[in-house]
ZAMARGU-4260 file (C-alpha; in steps of 0.2 Angstrom, whole numbers, plus 5000, padded with zeros to 4 digits):
<rodrens>
0) 5100/5213/4823 | 5106/5202/4808 | 5116/5186/4811 | 5132/5194/4805 | 5129/5208/4818
5) 5125/5196/4831 | 5142/5186/4828 | 5152/5203/4827 | 5145/5208/4844 | 5147/5191/4851
10) 5166/5189/4846 | 5174/5199/4859 | 5163/5191/4873 | 5167/5174/4865 | 5186/5177/4867
15) 5184/5182/4885 | 5172/5167/4888 | 5184/5155/4880 | 5198/5161/4891 | 5187/5159/4906
20) 5182/5141/4900 | 5201/5137/4898 | 5204/5142/4916 | 5188/5133/4922 | 5194/5117/4915
25) 5209/5118/4927 | 5198/5121/4942 | 5194/5110/4956 | 5175/5109/4953 | 5171/5097/4967
30) 5178/5109/4980 | 5169/5124/4972 | 5152/5114/4972 | 5155/5109/4990 | 5158/5127/4995
35) 5142/5132/4987 | 5133/5118/4996 | 5140/5124/5013 | 5135/5142/5009 | 5117/5139/5004
40) 5114/5126/5017 | 5120/5139/5031 | 5110/5153/5023 | 5093/5143/5023 | 5096/5136/5040
45) 5100/5154/5047 | 5084/5161/5038 | 5072/5148/5044 | 5079/5148/5062 | 5077/5167/5063
50) 5058/5164/5060 | 5058/5154/5076 | 5068/5167/5085 | 5058/5182/5080 | 5042/5173/5085
55) 5049/5171/5102 | 5057/5189/5104 | 5042/5198/5096 | 5026/5190/5091 | 5021/5177/5078
60) 5018/5189/5064 | 5036/5196/5065 | 5043/5179/5060 | 5038/5184/5043 | 5050/5199/5045
65) 5064/5187/5046 | 5060/5180/5029 | 5060/5197/5021 | 5076/5201/5030 | 5084/5186/5022
70) 5078/5189/5005 | 5082/5208/5005 | 5099/5204/5011 | 5102/5192/4997 | 5097/5204/4985
75) 5107/5218/4992 | 5122/5206/4992 | 5120/5204/4973 | 5122/5223/4972 | 5137/5223/4984
80) 5145/5210/4974 | 5149/5223/4960 | 5159/5232/4973 | 5168/5217/4979 | 5172/5212/4961
85) 5183/5227/4960 | 5193/5224/4975 | 5211/5219/4973 | 5216/5201/4977 | 5213/5184/4971
90) 5195/5179/4968 | 5193/5164/4980 | 5203/5173/4993 | 5190/5187/4993 | 5176/5175/4995
95) 5185/5166/5009 | 5187/5182/5018 | 5168/5186/5016 | 5164/5169/5022 | 5174/5171/5038
100) 5167/5188/5041 | 5150/5181/5039 | 5154/5167/5052 | 5159/5181/5064 | 5145/5192/5059
105) 5132/5179/5063 | 5138/5177/5081 | 5139/5196/5083 | 5122/5200/5076 | 5114/5185/5086
110) 5121/5192/5102 | 5115/5210/5098 | 5097/5204/5094 | 5096/5193/5110 | 5102/5208/5120
115) 5087/5219/5114 | 5072/5219/5125 | 5060/5214/5111 | 5052/5231/5110 | 5041/5233/5094
120) 5042/5252/5091 | 5047/5257/5073 | 5066/5262/5077 | 5069/5246/5087 | 5062/5235/5073
125) 5072/5245/5060 | 5088/5242/5069 | 5084/5224/5071 | 5080/5223/5053 | 5096/5230/5046
130) 5107/5221/5059 | 5099/5204/5055 | 5101/5207/5036 | 5120/5209/5038 | 5124/5190/5037
135) 5112/5188/5022 | 5121/5203/5013 | 5137/5194/5014 | 5130/5177/5009 | 5121/5185/4994
140) 5138/5193/4989 | 5147/5176/4990 | 5133/5167/4980 | 5132/5181/4967 | 5151/5181/4964
145) 5152/5163/4962 | 5137/5161/4950 | 5144/5175/4939 | 5161/5167/4939 | 5155/5150/4935
150) 5142/5155/4922 | 5149/5142/4910 | 5142/5129/4922 | 5128/5138/4929 | 5116/5123/4928
155) 5128/5113/4940 | 5131/5128/4951 | 5113/5132/4953 | 5110/5113/4956 | 5122/5113/4971
160) 5115/5129/4977 | 5098/5122/4978 | 5104/5105/4985 | 5113/5114/4999 | 5097/5124/5003
165) 5087/5107/5003 | 5100/5101/5015 | 5098/5116/5026 | 5079/5113/5026 | 5081/5095/5031
170) 5093/5099/5045 | 5081/5112/5052 | 5069/5101/5062 | 5082/5090/5070 | 5094/5104/5075
175) 5080/5115/5083 | 5074/5100/5092 | 5091/5095/5098 | 5100/5112/5100 | 5087/5126/5101
180) 5086/5141/5090 | 5102/5151/5096 | 5113/5136/5094 | 5106/5131/5077 | 5111/5149/5072
185) 5128/5145/5078 | 5128/5129/5067 | 5125/5141/5052 | 5141/5151/5057 | 5151/5135/5058
190) 5145/5130/5040 | 5151/5147/5034 | 5168/5144/5042 | 5169/5127/5033 | 5165/5136/5017
195) 5178/5149/5021 | 5191/5135/5023 | 5186/5128/5006 | 5187/5145/4997 | 5204/5148/5005
200) 5210/5131/4999 | 5205/5135/4981 | 5214/5152/4983 | 5230/5142/4988 | 5231/5152/5004
205) 5237/5141/5018 | 5236/5155/5031 | 5218/5158/5026 | 5213/5140/5027 | 5221/5137/5044
210) 5213/5153/5051 | 5196/5147/5044 | 5198/5130/5052 | 5203/5138/5069 | 5187/5149/5067
215) 5176/5134/5065 | 5184/5125/5080 | 5181/5140/5091 | 5163/5141/5085 | 5160/5123/5089
220) 5168/5126/5106 | 5156/5141/5109 | 5141/5131/5103 | 5146/5117/5115 | 5148/5128/5130
225) 5132/5138/5126 | 5123/5122/5126 | 5128/5119/5144 | 5129/5137/5150 | 5118/5148/5140
230) 5127/5164/5137 | 5120/5168/5120 | 5101/5165/5123 | 5084/5173/5124 | 5084/5184/5139
235) 5071/5196/5134 | 5055/5194/5124 | 5040/5204/5120 | 5048/5219/5130 | 5050/5209/5146
240) 5064/5200/5155 | 5062/5181/5156 | 5066/5175/5173 | 5061/5161/5185 | 5061/5148/5172
245) 5063/5130/5179 | 5064/5122/5162 | 5066/5127/5144 | 5066/5117/5128 | 5065/5122/5110
250) 5057/5112/5095 | 5054/5117/5077 | 5038/5126/5082 | 5040/5132/5100 | 5050/5137/5114
255) 5042/5129/5130 | 5046/5135/5147 | 5040/5129/5164 | 5038/5142/5178 | 5029/5145/5194
260) 5014/5156/5195 | 5017/5169/5208 | 5007/5168/5224 | 4998/5152/5219 | 5010/5137/5220
265) 5004/5132/5203 | 5015/5129/5188 | 5012/5136/5170 | 5019/5130/5154 | 5023/5146/5143
270) 5024/5145/5125 | 5036/5157/5115 | 5036/5168/5131 | 5018/5173/5128 | 5004/5160/5128
275) 5002/5150/5144 | 4993/5134/5150 | 4992/5130/5168 | 4997/5113/5175 | 4982/5106/5183
280) 4987/5101/5201 | 4972/5090/5207 | 4974/5073/5215 | 4958/5064/5209 | 4960/5051/5222
285) 4956/5064/5235 | 4946/5077/5226 | 4936/5087/5238 | 4918/5093/5234 | 4924/5111/5233
290) 4937/5106/5220 | 4924/5097/5210 | 4913/5112/5211 | 4927/5124/5206 | 4932/5113/5191
295) 4914/5111/5184 | 4907/5128/5187 | 4917/5138/5174 | 4913/5141/5156 | 4924/5127/5149
300) 4916/5115/5162 | 4898/5118/5157 | 4898/5104/5143 | 4902/5091/5157 | 4888/5097/5167
305) 4877/5095/5152 | 4883/5078/5147 | 4891/5071/5164 | 4902/5056/5161 | 4904/5060/5143
310) 4916/5051/5131 | 4927/5066/5127 | 4939/5073/5115 | 4950/5088/5120 | 4960/5097/5107
315) 4975/5105/5115 | 4974/5099/5133 | 4990/5107/5137 | 4993/5106/5156 | 4977/5096/5159
320) 4964/5108/5165 | 4950/5102/5153 | 4955/5084/5156 | 4953/5088/5175 | 4936/5095/5171
325) 4931/5080/5162 | 4937/5068/5176 | 4928/5079/5189 | 4912/5076/5180 | 4914/5057/5179
330) 4921/5054/5162 | 4929/5037/5160 | 4935/5039/5142 | 4945/5055/5138 | 4956/5057/5123
335) 4967/5073/5123 | 4976/5078/5106 | 4991/5089/5110 | 5001/5095/5095 | 5017/5099/5106
340) 5027/5084/5112 | 5037/5094/5124 | 5021/5098/5134 | 5012/5081/5132 | 5028/5070/5134
345) 5042/5079/5142 | 5033/5090/5155 | 5018/5080/5159 | 5025/5063/5158 | 5044/5062/5159
350) 5051/5077/5168 | 5038/5084/5179 | 5023/5072/5180 | 5021/5075/5199 | 5016/5093/5197
355) 5000/5087/5189 | 4998/5072/5201 | 5002/5060/5186 | 4986/5066/5177 | 4992/5059/5160
360) 4995/5042/5167 | 4977/5040/5173 | 4968/5025/5165 | 4954/5036/5160 | 4966/5047/5150
365) 4974/5044/5133 | 4985/5058/5126 | 4989/5058/5107 | 5003/5069/5100 | 4996/5075/5084
370) 4988/5090/5076 | 4970/5090/5082 | 4961/5093/5066 | 4971/5079/5057 | 4967/5067/5072
375) 4948/5071/5070 | 4949/5068/5051 | 4956/5051/5052 | 4946/5046/5068 | 4932/5034/5067
380) 4926/5037/5084 | 4911/5048/5090 | 4911/5059/5106 | 4898/5066/5117 | 4909/5081/5121
385) 4922/5089/5109 | 4932/5103/5117 | 4945/5116/5113 | 4949/5130/5125 | 4959/5145/5120
390) 4969/5134/5107 | 4979/5145/5095 | 4994/5143/5084 | 5000/5161/5086 | 5018/5155/5088
395) 5025/5155/5071 | 5030/5138/5064 | 5045/5138/5052 | 5032/5134/5039 | 5019/5146/5044
400) 5030/5162/5044 | 5023/5167/5027 | 5005/5164/5032 | 5001/5178/5045 | 4990/5169/5058
405) 4982/5154/5049 | 4974/5142/5060 | 4966/5126/5052 | 4957/5122/5068 | 4945/5136/5065
410) 4937/5134/5048 | 4920/5129/5042 | 4928/5113/5035 | 4935/5109/5052 | 4918/5112/5061
415) 4910/5100/5048 | 4923/5087/5053 | 4920/5090/5072 | 4901/5090/5071 | 4902/5074/5060
420) 4912/5066/5075 | 4899/5069/5088 | 4885/5057/5094 | 4867/5062/5091 | 4867/5071/5108
425) 4885/5077/5107 | 4891/5095/5111 | 4906/5105/5105 | 4913/5118/5117 | 4925/5131/5110
430) 4931/5145/5121 | 4939/5161/5114 | 4943/5178/5121 | 4929/5190/5123 | 4929/5207/5116
435) 4917/5222/5115 | 4911/5221/5101 | 4914/5202/5100 | 4926/5196/5086 | 4934/5179/5089
440) 4919/5171/5098 | 4907/5179/5085 | 4917/5171/5071 | 4916/5154/5080 | 4897/5156/5079
445) 4898/5161/5061 | 4908/5145/5058 | 4895/5135/5067 | 4881/5142/5057 | 4889/5138/5041
450) 4894/5120/5046 | 4877/5116/5054 | 4868/5122/5038 | 4880/5111/5027 | 4875/5096/5038
455) 4856/5099/5036 | 4852/5109/5051 | 4839/5122/5045 | 4839/5132/5061 | 4856/5134/5068
460) 4850/5146/5081 | 4842/5131/5090 | 4859/5122/5091 | 4870/5136/5099 | 4873/5144/5116
465) 4885/5157/5121 | 4891/5160/5139 | 4903/5173/5145 | 4915/5172/5160 | 4924/5186/5168
470) 4913/5198/5159 | 4920/5213/5169 | 4936/5212/5159 | 4927/5213/5142 | 4934/5230/5138
475) 4952/5225/5142 | 4958/5208/5140 | 4953/5192/5150 | 4934/5189/5147 | 4931/5172/5140
480) 4917/5167/5129 | 4912/5149/5128 | 4901/5143/5113 | 4891/5127/5115 | 4887/5119/5098
485) 4875/5104/5098 | 4874/5091/5084 | 4855/5092/5085 | 4845/5106/5092 | 4846/5109/5111
490) 4831/5102/5120 | 4821/5112/5133 | 4829/5102/5147 | 4847/5106/5140 | 4842/5125/5139
495) 4837/5124/5157 | 4852/5115/5163 | 4863/5128/5155 | 4854/5142/5162 | 4855/5134/5180
500) 4873/5130/5178 | 4877/5148/5172 | 4867/5155/5187 | 4876/5144/5200 | 4894/5148/5192
505) 4889/5167/5190 | 4893/5166/5172 | 4884/5178/5160 | 4872/5171/5148 | 4874/5179/5131
510) 4863/5169/5120 | 4852/5154/5123 | 4839/5147/5111 | 4822/5155/5114 | 4830/5170/5124
515) 4827/5188/5119 | 4843/5196/5126 | 4850/5208/5114 | 4868/5205/5107 | 4877/5203/5091
520) 4876/5184/5093 | 4857/5185/5093 | 4857/5197/5079 | 4868/5185/5068 | 4859/5169/5073
525) 4842/5176/5069 | 4847/5187/5054 | 4837/5182/5039 | 4852/5187/5028 | 4868/5184/5037
530) 4878/5192/5023 | 4870/5209/5027 | 4875/5207/5045 | 4893/5203/5040 | 4894/5218/5029
535) 4887/5230/5042 | 4897/5223/5057 | 4912/5233/5062 | 4924/5218/5061 | 4925/5204/5048
540) 4918/5189/5056 | 4913/5180/5041 | 4916/5161/5041 | 4933/5156/5035 | 4937/5140/5025
545) 4953/5129/5023 | 4957/5139/5008 | 4957/5155/5018 | 4961/5149/5036 | 4964/5166/5043
550) 4952/5165/5058 | 4961/5179/5068 | 4961/5191/5054 | 4945/5202/5058 | 4949/5219/5049
555) 4935/5223/5037 | 4943/5227/5020 | 4935/5244/5020 | 4944/5248/5036 | 4961/5242/5031
560) 4969/5259/5029 | 4962/5266/5044 | 4968/5251/5055 | 4985/5252/5047 | 4987/5270/5051
565) 4980/5270/5069 | 4984/5252/5076 | 4994/5253/5092 | 4998/5243/5108 | 4983/5251/5116
570) 4970/5243/5104 | 4964/5226/5109 | 4966/5219/5091 | 4984/5225/5090 | 4992/5208/5095
575) 4980/5199/5084 | 4980/5210/5068 | 4996/5220/5070 | 5003/5210/5056 | 4994/5222/5044
580) 5005/5237/5048 | 5020/5226/5048 | 5014/5219/5031 | 5012/5237/5024 | 5029/5242/5030
585) 5036/5226/5022 | 5028/5229/5006 | 5035/5247/5006 | 5052/5241/5010 | 5051/5227/4997
590) 5047/5240/4983 | 5060/5252/4989 | 5073/5238/4990 | 5068/5231/4973 | 5070/5249/4965
595) 5087/5251/4973 | 5093/5234/4967 | 5087/5238/4950 | 5095/5256/4950 | 5112/5253/4959
600) 5121/5243/4946 | 5120/5256/4933 | 5127/5269/4945 | 5141/5257/4951 | 5146/5252/4933
605) 5142/5267/4922 | 5148/5264/4905 | 5153/5246/4908 | 5134/5241/4907 | 5127/5235/4891
610) 5118/5247/4880 | 5106/5235/4872 | 5088/5240/4872 | 5077/5229/4882 | 5089/5224/4897
615) 5075/5230/4909 | 5063/5217/4901 | 5077/5204/4904 | 5077/5209/4922 | 5058/5208/4923
620) 5060/5190/4918 | 5070/5186/4933 | 5059/5196/4944 | 5044/5186/4938 | 5051/5169/4941
625) 5058/5174/4958 | 5041/5180/4964 | 5032/5166/4956 | 5043/5153/4964 | 5040/5160/4982
630) 5021/5162/4979 | 5019/5144/4974 | 5030/5138/4988 | 5020/5147/5001 | 5003/5141/4995
635) 5009/5123/4993 | 5016/5123/5011 | 4999/5129/5018 | 4989/5117/5007 | 4998/5102/5013
640) 4998/5106/5032 | 4982/5096/5035 | 4986/5082/5024 | 5003/5079/5032 | 4996/5083/5050
645) 5009/5096/5056 | 5016/5112/5049 | 5033/5106/5052 | 5030/5091/5041 | 5023/5102/5028
650) 5039/5113/5028 | 5051/5099/5028 | 5042/5089/5014 | 5037/5103/5003 | 5052/5114/5003
655) 5064/5100/5003 | 5055/5092/4988 | 5054/5108/4979 | 5072/5113/4981 | 5078/5095/4977
660) 5068/5093/4962 | 5072/5111/4956 | 5090/5107/4958 | 5088/5092/4947 | 5079/5102/4934
665) 5094/5115/4935 | 5106/5101/4932 | 5098/5095/4916 | 5093/5112/4910 | 5108/5114/4899
670) 5103/5098/4889 | 5084/5101/4890 | 5083/5120/4886 | 5100/5121/4876 | 5099/5140/4878
675) 5085/5140/4866 | 5072/5152/4870 | 5059/5142/4861 | 5062/5127/4872 | 5062/5139/4887
680) 5045/5146/4881 | 5038/5128/4881 | 5045/5125/4899 | 5038/5141/4905 | 5021/5137/4898
685) 5022/5120/4905 | 5026/5126/4923 | 5011/5138/4921 | 4999/5125/4916 | 5006/5112/4928
690) 5004/5124/4943 | 4986/5128/4938 | 4982/5110/4936 | 4990/5106/4953 | 4979/5119/4961
695) 4964/5110/4957 | 4969/5092/4961 | 4977/5096/4978 | 4961/5097/4988 | 4953/5081/4982
700) 4968/5071/4983 | 4973/5076/5000 | 4955/5075/5007 | 4953/5058/4999 | 4970/5052/5006
705) 4967/5058/5024 | 4967/5040/5031 | 4983/5034/5022 | 4998/5030/5033 | 5010/5044/5036
710) 5024/5037/5025 | 5012/5035/5010 | 5006/5053/5013 | 5024/5059/5011 | 5026/5049/4995
715) 5010/5056/4988 | 5015/5074/4992 | 5032/5072/4985 | 5025/5064/4969 | 5013/5079/4967
720) 5027/5092/4970 | 5042/5085/4960 | 5035/5087/4942 | 5032/5105/4944 | 5047/5108/4955
725) 5058/5099/4942 | 5054/5111/4928 | 5054/5126/4940 | 5072/5124/4942 | 5076/5127/4923
730) 5071/5145/4919 | 5084/5153/4931 | 5100/5145/4925 | 5094/5145/4907 | 5090/5164/4908
735) 5107/5168/4916 | 5116/5158/4902 | 5106/5168/4889 | 5109/5185/4898 | 5127/5181/4899
740) 5128/5181/4880 | 5122/5199/4878 | 5126/5207/4895 | 5139/5197/4905 | 5140/5212/4917
745) 5122/5210/4921 | 5122/5192/4928 | 5125/5198/4946 | 5112/5211/4943 | 5099/5198/4938
750) 5103/5187/4953 | 5100/5202/4964 | 5084/5206/4956 | 5078/5188/4957 | 5082/5188/4976
755) 5073/5205/4979 | 5058/5199/4969 | 5056/5185/4982 | 5053/5198/4995 | 5040/5206/4985
760) 5032/5189/4981 | 5032/5184/4999 | 5023/5199/5004 | 5011/5197/4989 | 5008/5179/4995
765) 5001/5185/5011 | 4989/5198/5003 | 4983/5185/4991 | 4981/5171/5003 | 4970/5183/5014
770) 4959/5191/5001 | 4959/5178/4987 | 4963/5161/4995 | 4977/5149/4994 | 4971/5140/4978
775) 4971/5157/4968 | 4988/5161/4976 | 4994/5146/4968 | 4986/5150/4951 | 4993/5167/4951
780) 5010/5160/4955 | 5009/5149/4940 | 5002/5163/4929 | 5018/5173/4933 | 5028/5161/4924
785) 5018/5166/4909 | 5022/5184/4913 | 5040/5179/4913 | 5038/5172/4895 | 5031/5189/4889
790) 5046/5198/4897 | 5058/5185/4889 | 5050/5188/4872 | 5053/5207/4873 | 5071/5205/4879
795) 5088/5204/4870 | 5089/5186/4877 | 5075/5181/4865 | 5084/5186/4850 | 5101/5179/4856
800) 5093/5162/4859 | 5085/5162/4842 | 5101/5167/4833 | 5112/5155/4843 | 5101/5140/4838
805) 5101/5146/4820 | 5120/5147/4821 | 5121/5129/4827 | 5109/5123/4814 | 5120/5132/4800
810) 5136/5125/4807 | 5128/5107/4807
</rodrens>
């Protein structure tokens, strides 16, 4: 295309644009920006809160479904905006109506989802998927329409869009802690009502503005009433009705309920309507001999028989059973590290301390509210017993929704940390569910072997013992394997004491040093080449690392397809690995959604679409940057969990920092890129190089700064994220501005494709993290920006940017 041809083709668009810019000058831009902030804040708040709600109603891995629903809905909204744009009526009035409808739709959809029983069959999940997507479709329609209408100031529009999303991220934790998930979702409905009032004000519609204000007030009243008398609340979860709950409280990573155990008189703390920890009811001032025996002679009690009176560290003490076992053995120095403040503080110390006979007030007991792994890494103490009994983080955190079932407590790096904090005669005791053939417990052994070898132990088989309690339940659910791991080889006396204790407690000995009992544990421990054992074993029990912290994922790659096709509620691994079928279904939905979003606008617009060759390559540019952004975000969140000490902190700090810095990048993109494709190319290359560099420096920096004060850790994290995040905010608004020059009707199309690609990117992030690791996921995210550059170079936007710069140069 020559320069003359370019200006001829541009002239009719220029006249339209100049007319729009004239009207833009008369607009109330602060109100428009505030409306965008309220919309994006409500959208992100709704999206992240749904991850918590889905983790309770279904299981942890279905929280990931909430993310895909949101991104799919936003993309579909971009397509639907083409339909809305053709409706009669004033522009802002139509947006105000959509925002009001969305506020009502959120309440209706929330009520519908909470009325479901939480069944996880395919029809039920599909219904939940599409019902939950309705608010995001409406939100995506609003944002797409506003972006297309304000394309002349796209850098500022996108800036306020990201700032609003950052605000939603910042509000998430305090709102969940204060209000719980259902009421936090109602807050997002209130925010949509607020945005509706703004849009009606811009449309000069007093009736609409009054109606929106009244709607907002009604929603606030509903939220207040619901806080005192829960009418919109979780009534069913995991296919069962929730009842007999004495106490319920939410925080950003759990729903905690206290309920009686039928027929026992004991109380249980139930996490996300699934995992439970009993409240230990013992009075240690009057503990009988039988009670001491019952406490000690169980699998988790064996380490205290082996090291009576031990200085003890307990990770995840919950309701205090392990603490009670340590006290019963005479321990005078017990530290418990509990990640959940509702359990450690509210239930055990503030509201119901009498249920445990004030266990956590005893002078021998010190309870720390912190992630167990982070506590160990910064601790300078050494312990004779380090224990973790059935500690998992299946319940999805808002940060972990993308990460399947990651668990940083169970990695080789973690076991090196634990063993390094044992005294020379110290023992670790990890209890996991037993299966036939073993999976979780065998992977614990593989982690122990790897960690012991790294610490210079040449014969790990001499340092490990495996015991099984409730062995009769091995083919169902309920058997428990306790793995004892010694810092130095067990002595002959240790072996005899373990054998005697197991015999007294009627616990099955699976492996002891020097025994010849056949089992997969013995086969692994005595294997001359463990890699051959791992390859031949029916489940993947290889040791996992901090870079691939998927302890619960035990499906061999060769069996992936078979498991996906035949997984069911009847299989023992369904609960643990059912994310795989969900993930495959999600990928299928993502691909179909992306194809639909790519294909629908031509069908809706027909001859009104631009005829330039290469428009598909322009759309591929937006697809690449959308997928890349989400890949990088997911990987960074997980990379910073250990450094910041809690998944919630990682979510808040990393997502907020990325959105804020990207918003600032968008704000200056018009001056930095100047709609020049050559400048944009440099920016894309810089993002790719910066991300790759970041992937290599994160681990040494975070490991080296583990002992830093928390505030300084936040500063370091933000400092590492902001440079890349700043430039990541530039390609989208710059690309839209370039696209508008050659194909103004495709702007909303590009928005839809960008949102749909995030669905694809989030699913890809899971696959890559599982099979390639978080570092490589980060690298691939960076390289996708290079892919965006290649797409840009083959699209009409490239020539447009070059010609525009030439025109400016000639004019000057």
